[in-house]
Every structure is written in structure tokens, then in C-alpha cells.
C-alpha angles and dihedrals in degrees: 000000000000124000112247126196134188132191120194125190116184136178135160096287108033148000126225116204121191117185121181149156132180095292108022139053126188124182128189133182118202117193125208115246093227127062117237114242121175110252134179114239130015121333117187121239123260094249091180089061092054092047092051091047094049093048091054095061101039112119 
């Protein structure tokens, strides 16, 4: 069994996913469908973006 690692960095506009083991590296960038514009008050999260990001790095 090989050791597998993943690093995920997310913010409001994109997610970076790095998956690697001793011999291989794979990187993906997933962009949000909506463009961030500063707004006053509460703006809900792009739940679809988080679901798409999470599904990309499931093993």
C-alpha cells in the first residue's frame, strides 16, 4: 500500500487540490461559477462550488 496525501486550499473564488504520493503528483484548480463582488450584508455560499471541489478529491 502506498501512502497518499492531499492538500486542499479553498477561498471564495477557487479551490486548489494537490494530490501526491512518492512517485506521482496531480494538481487541479476548480473555479467558482459566480464572480465575487463585494456586497453589504450576508451573501450565501456557492454550495455547488464546494460540492464540485469535494467530489474532485474523493478517493
